[in-house]
N, C-alpha and C positions, 0 to 999 in steps of 0.2 A: 229291407229297403222299400219293398211295396208299401208296407204300413207306414212307414216314414213319409213317403210321398203323400199317401192318403191323408195322413194328418196335417201335412204342410198345405195341401190344397184346400181341405176342409176348414182349416184354421183362417186361411186368408180369404176364401171366396164363398163360404157357406154364411149367409144372413141369418140372424137370429129368428126372422120371420119373414114370411112371404105373403104379400096381400095383392088382390087386384087393383086398388087404387087408394089413393091418399084419403078417401072418405071412409074407408074401413078403419083409419087411423083416428080415434076419437079421443078427446080430452080424458074421458074415463079411462081408456086404454094407457095413455101416457101416464096417467096418475097411478093406475095399478101396477105398472112397471117402476113406480117410484121414480119417476123421470120428471125433471122441470122445464126441459128445453128441447128444441127440434132444430137440427141442421138438415136442410132439405136441399136436394138438387133442384133445378128449374124445368130445364127442356125434358119433356117426355116423361117428366114425374108430376109436375103440377098442371102443365099444359103442354100441348104439342110444340115441337121444336120450332115450329114456323108460325106458332100463335102468338102475337105481340104482347096481350095483355090477359090478366087473369078473367076466368069466366065468373059468373055469379056464384057458382057452387064453390070455386076457389076462395072467393072473396068471403063467403059464408063461413068456410074452414078456417081461414085466418081469424076471422071475428071470434069464432067459438074457442079457438085456442087462446087468443088474447083475453077474452072474458074469463078463462078459467087460469091466468096467470101463466101460460106457457109461453115462452119466448121463443121466437122463430128467427132463424138467419138463413137466408138463401145463400148457398156456395155453389158457384157454377163455373165451369171451365170455359163457357161462353165470355164474349167480349163485354166490356163496362158498359157501353151504350145500350146494348140489349138488356142486360141485367137491371141496369138502373132504371130504365124505361118501364119495366115490368114491376120492380119493387117500390119505387118511390111513391106512387099514387096510394099505396096501402100502408106507407110508413113501415116497411119492413127493411130490416138490416140486411146487407148483402156483401158478398166478396165474390169478385168476377176474376176471369183468368186464374182460377185457383190452382190449376195443374193437378187436380186429383189423379191419381191417389196418393200424390205427395201429401204430407201431414201438416205442413206449414200453415196453409189456409184454414184448415180444420182446426188446429190449434189457436189460429187468430180468431175465429168465430166463437170458440169456448171462451177466450180471453174477453172478447166484446160482451158477451152474454153474462159475464162473471160466473161461469160454470165449469164443472170438470167432467171428465169423460163419464164418470158414474152417474151424472144429472142427466145426461144427453142421449137423444135417439138421433140417428142418421137414416133419413130416407133418401132413397134413389132407385133409379131404374137399370143401373148397370153394375154388374159385378165387377168389372176390370177398373172402375174408377170409384164408384160410391162404396160399394160394400168392401172392396179391398181397403181403400183409404180408411174408412170407418172401423173395420176390424183391426187394422194396424195400430189404431190409436185407442183401442179398447172400449169403443162405442158400441151401444145396442144398435144393430143395424137391421133395418126393414127394406126388403126388395119390393118394389111395385112393378107390376107389368106396366110396359111404356104405354103411354097414353095413345101414341100413334104406331102405325106398323112401319112407318118410313123413318129414316134418320138422316142426319147430317152425314156427310161423306167421311169424316173421321170416326164417326160412331160405328159406321157399318164394320170397320175392322174389329172393334171391340165385341161387336155382336156375335161375329164369326167365332171368336175365342169363348166367349160366353156360352154359346151353344154347345161347344165341346166340354167345357166344365160341367154343364148341366147334365150332358149324356154320361160323362164320367159319374157323376152323383147318382144318376138313375141306374147305371150298371152295377154300382157298388151299394145300392139300397140305402143311400144317404138321405134321400129326400123321404121325410115323414109328411104324409098328408093330413095329419091332425086328427086321426080317427080317436085316438086315446087321450089326447092332451089338448092344451090350448094353443099349440104351436101349428103355424100354417106352413111350415116349410115342406 
């Protein structure tokens, strides 16, 4: 029973990779994974949840991905006004009110980009929404450290649950710090 629980938790909540920020995710990394597209969260993944627009570094990250033919769609649980205001100036496709970890919006993003799960990486800062949703759809998931140490109210509950899952991973030696391989989990 314990092994079955461990497998279930690992299958649903363990990202394929863990990085400090999106800038560690380069076009070369994406191409090296044989991927062609990115579905990314917005708040606390690309910019702070209370930062209205892209920073110069994020703009450059978008540009580098575009130059390398890597499609990007922002899939956010936030409202349409917030996500549209962030994405439109950069001509980035988006889906707002995504209700992650539900798969419907993630499937819609794949369809919009004309990609499948095997072609696509999901990047996010939350295990309970981004990683869980991506893993349920068979996407390659990358968990980033949140841009800010503060969160909106609804995310605070997810963070409490996330800390418990991370402690479980640590207690059961499931977190590989990447000493012997290319993984950063």
